[in-house]
C-alpha positions as CSV (number, residue, x, y, z in Angstrom):
1,M,22.7,30.4,49.4
2,L,22.8,32.6,46.2
3,D,25.1,35.2,47.5
4,G,27.7,34.4,45.0
5,Y,25.6,34.0,42.1
6,H,23.7,37.3,41.9
7,Q,26.1,39.6,40.0
8,T,24.1,42.6,39.2
9,G,23.7,45.7,41.6
10,T,26.0,46.3,44.7
11,G,25.8,46.7,48.1
12,F,22.1,47.0,50.0
13,E,20.0,46.7,46.9
14,H,22.0,43.6,45.8
15,K,21.4,42.4,49.6
16,K,17.8,43.2,49.2
17,R,17.5,40.8,46.1
18,I,19.4,38.0,47.5
19,I,16.9,38.3,50.5
20,A,13.8,38.3,48.2
21,V,15.1,35.5,45.8
22,N,16.0,33.4,48.9
23,A,12.7,33.7,50.4
24,A,10.7,33.0,47.2
25,L,12.6,29.9,46.6
26,E,11.9,28.9,50.4
27,I,8.1,29.6,49.7
28,I,8.3,27.4,46.6
29,K,10.2,24.8,48.1
30,A,7.3,24.6,50.9
31,T,4.7,24.4,48.1
32,L,6.4,21.5,46.5
33,S,6.9,19.5,49.6
34,A,3.5,19.6,50.5
35,P,1.6,16.2,50.3
36,T,-0.5,15.8,47.2
37,D,-2.0,12.4,45.6
38,A,-0.3,11.4,42.4
39,K,2.0,14.6,42.5
40,N,3.7,15.3,39.1
41,V,7.1,16.8,40.3
42,D,8.3,17.9,36.8
43,F,5.3,19.7,35.8
44,D,5.2,21.3,39.7
45,L,9.0,22.3,39.4
46,G,8.3,24.0,35.9
47,V,5.4,25.9,37.0
48,A,7.5,27.2,40.1
49,A,10.1,28.0,37.8
50,K,8.1,30.6,36.1
51,H,7.0,32.1,39.6
52,I,10.2,32.6,41.2
53,A,11.1,35.9,39.7
54,P,7.6,37.5,40.1
55,L,7.3,36.3,43.6
56,A,10.8,37.7,44.4
57,D,9.8,40.8,42.6
58,A,6.7,40.8,44.9
59,I,8.7,40.2,47.9
60,Q,11.3,42.7,47.2
61,A,8.7,45.5,46.7
62,A,7.2,44.8,50.1
63,I,10.7,45.2,51.6
64,D,11.0,48.5,49.9
65,K,7.8,49.5,51.1
66,E,8.9,49.7,54.6
């Protein structure tokens, strides 16, 4: 999904970052789709946006450990 958008890095490092960001987006998507009462979508999306990069960093760090 993001393959054409992430322009920094090359080769394997670039691909690992794309995988990490896609995984973070999938986690956030699943979180936002969870049913709750009186969900404030704007608030939830704002909170999610702040967490995409740190979550992707954590996923990438886990990938790098292997």
